[in-house]
C-alpha positions as a Markdown table, in Angstrom:
| # | Residue | x | y | z |
|---|---|---|---|---|
| 1 | Met | 60.8 | 127.5 | -101.8 |
| 2 | Ala | 58.6 | 125.3 | -103.9 |
| 3 | Phe | 58.4 | 123.1 | -106.9 |
| 4 | Glu | 56.6 | 124.6 | -109.9 |
| 5 | Lys | 55.2 | 122.6 | -112.7 |
| 6 | Arg | 56.3 | 123.9 | -116.1 |
| 7 | Asn | 55.9 | 122.0 | -119.4 |
| 8 | Asn | 54.8 | 118.9 | -117.3 |
| 9 | Arg | 58.1 | 118.9 | -115.4 |
| 10 | Leu | 58.8 | 120.0 | -111.8 |
| 11 | Tyr | 61.4 | 122.7 | -111.2 |
| 12 | Tyr | 62.5 | 124.0 | -107.9 |
| 13 | Tyr | 62.3 | 127.8 | -107.5 |
| 14 | Thr | 62.8 | 130.2 | -104.6 |
| 15 | Lys | 61.1 | 133.5 | -104.2 |
| 16 | Lys | 63.0 | 136.7 | -103.3 |
| 17 | Arg | 61.6 | 140.1 | -102.7 |
| 18 | Ile | 63.5 | 142.9 | -104.5 |
| 19 | Gly | 62.0 | 146.2 | -103.6 |
| 20 | Lys | 58.3 | 145.8 | -104.1 |
| 21 | Arg | 58.6 | 142.9 | -106.6 |
| 22 | Val | 58.8 | 139.2 | -105.9 |
| 23 | Val | 61.3 | 137.5 | -108.2 |
| 24 | Ser | 61.5 | 133.7 | -108.8 |
| 25 | Gln | 65.0 | 132.2 | -108.8 |
| 26 | Tyr | 65.6 | 128.9 | -110.5 |
| 27 | Ile | 67.4 | 126.4 | -108.3 |
| 28 | Gly | 67.3 | 123.1 | -110.2 |
| 29 | Arg | 65.3 | 120.0 | -110.9 |
| 30 | Gly | 65.6 | 116.3 | -110.3 |
| 31 | Pro | 68.1 | 114.9 | -107.8 |
| 32 | Glu | 70.1 | 118.2 | -107.6 |
| 33 | Ala | 66.9 | 120.0 | -106.4 |
| 34 | Glu | 66.1 | 117.2 | -103.9 |
| 35 | Ala | 69.6 | 117.6 | -102.4 |
| 36 | Ile | 69.3 | 121.4 | -102.2 |
| 37 | Ile | 65.8 | 121.0 | -100.6 |
| 38 | Gln | 67.2 | 118.5 | -98.0 |
| 39 | Lys | 70.1 | 120.8 | -97.2 |
| 40 | Ala | 67.8 | 123.8 | -96.7 |
| 41 | Lys | 65.5 | 121.7 | -94.5 |
| 42 | Glu | 68.4 | 120.6 | -92.3 |
| 43 | Gln | 69.6 | 124.2 | -92.0 |
| 44 | Arg | 66.1 | 125.3 | -91.0 |
| 45 | Gln | 65.9 | 122.6 | -88.4 |
| 46 | Arg | 69.3 | 123.5 | -87.0 |
| 47 | Arg | 68.3 | 127.2 | -86.7 |
| 48 | Glu | 65.1 | 126.2 | -84.9 |
| 49 | Thr | 67.0 | 124.0 | -82.5 |
| 50 | Glu | 69.5 | 126.7 | -81.8 |
| 51 | Lys | 66.6 | 129.2 | -81.2 |
| 52 | Arg | 64.9 | 126.8 | -78.7 |
| 53 | Glu | 68.3 | 126.3 | -76.9 |
| 54 | Leu | 68.8 | 130.1 | -76.7 |
| 55 | Ala | 65.3 | 130.6 | -75.4 |
| 56 | Thr | 65.9 | 127.9 | -72.7 |
| 57 | Leu | 69.2 | 129.6 | -71.7 |
| 58 | Ala | 67.5 | 133.0 | -71.6 |
| 59 | Glu | 64.8 | 131.6 | -69.2 |
| 60 | Ser | 67.4 | 130.1 | -66.9 |
| 61 | Leu | 69.5 | 133.3 | -66.9 |
| 62 | Ala | 66.4 | 135.3 | -66.1 |
| 63 | Ala | 65.6 | 133.1 | -63.1 |
| 64 | Leu | 69.2 | 133.4 | -61.9 |
| 65 | Asp | 69.1 | 137.2 | -62.4 |
| 66 | Gln | 65.9 | 137.3 | -60.2 |
| 67 | Gln | 67.7 | 135.4 | -57.5 |
| 68 | Val | 70.6 | 137.8 | -57.6 |
| 69 | Asp | 68.3 | 140.8 | -57.4 |
| 70 | Asn | 66.5 | 139.2 | -54.4 |
| 71 | Ala | 69.9 | 138.6 | -52.6 |
| 72 | Cys | 71.0 | 142.2 | -53.4 |
| 73 | His | 67.8 | 143.6 | -51.9 |
| 74 | Gln | 68.2 | 141.5 | -48.7 |
| 75 | Val | 71.8 | 142.7 | -48.4 |
| 76 | Glu | 70.8 | 146.4 | -48.9 |
| 77 | Thr | 68.1 | 146.0 | -46.2 |
| 78 | Leu | 70.6 | 144.5 | -43.7 |
| 79 | Val | 73.1 | 147.2 | -44.4 |
| 80 | Ser | 70.5 | 149.9 | -44.0 |
| 81 | Asp | 69.3 | 148.5 | -40.7 |
| 82 | Phe | 72.8 | 148.2 | -39.4 |
| 83 | Met | 73.7 | 151.8 | -40.4 |
| 84 | Ile | 70.5 | 153.2 | -38.8 |
| 85 | Glu | 71.3 | 151.3 | -35.6 |
| 86 | Ser | 74.8 | 152.7 | -35.6 |
| 87 | Gly | 73.6 | 156.2 | -35.7 |
| 88 | Tyr | 73.8 | 157.1 | -39.3 |
| 89 | His | 71.1 | 158.5 | -41.7 |
| 90 | Arg | 70.7 | 159.0 | -45.4 |
| 91 | His | 71.2 | 162.4 | -46.8 |
| 92 | Lys | 70.8 | 162.6 | -50.6 |
| 93 | Gly | 71.7 | 158.9 | -50.9 |
| 94 | Glu | 74.8 | 159.1 | -48.7 |
| 95 | Trp | 75.2 | 157.7 | -45.3 |
| 96 | Arg | 76.1 | 160.4 | -42.7 |
| 97 | Lys | 76.6 | 160.3 | -39.0 |
| 98 | Lys | 73.9 | 162.0 | -37.0 |
| 99 | Arg | 75.1 | 165.2 | -35.2 |
| 100 | Glu | 75.0 | 165.3 | -31.5 |
| 101 | Gln | 72.2 | 167.7 | -30.3 |
| 102 | Pro | 73.3 | 170.3 | -27.8 |
| 103 | Pro | 71.7 | 169.7 | -24.4 |
| 104 | Thr | 68.5 | 171.7 | -23.9 |
| 105 | Arg | 68.1 | 174.0 | -20.8 |
């Protein structure tokens, strides 16, 4: 979006890509163009602010997700230790009670 000087006057145009061509679209001139420019600028600033807020939220959620992963790992370790102490073992991912071995002669 820019002003273009034509016949010693400033006109506000936007550029759009249609296929491989870039096409100019007339927006306006004078106070109307200034109002449109201001509105576009405010929208751009609002989008940038929202983008920053989303990035901050994503960072905080990633930190929380890491804490949850750590807690789950600790719980899995505790459960595994308890099951092994109780006489169980893992067989293809399932906990199974160890068989009693027959006495040797």
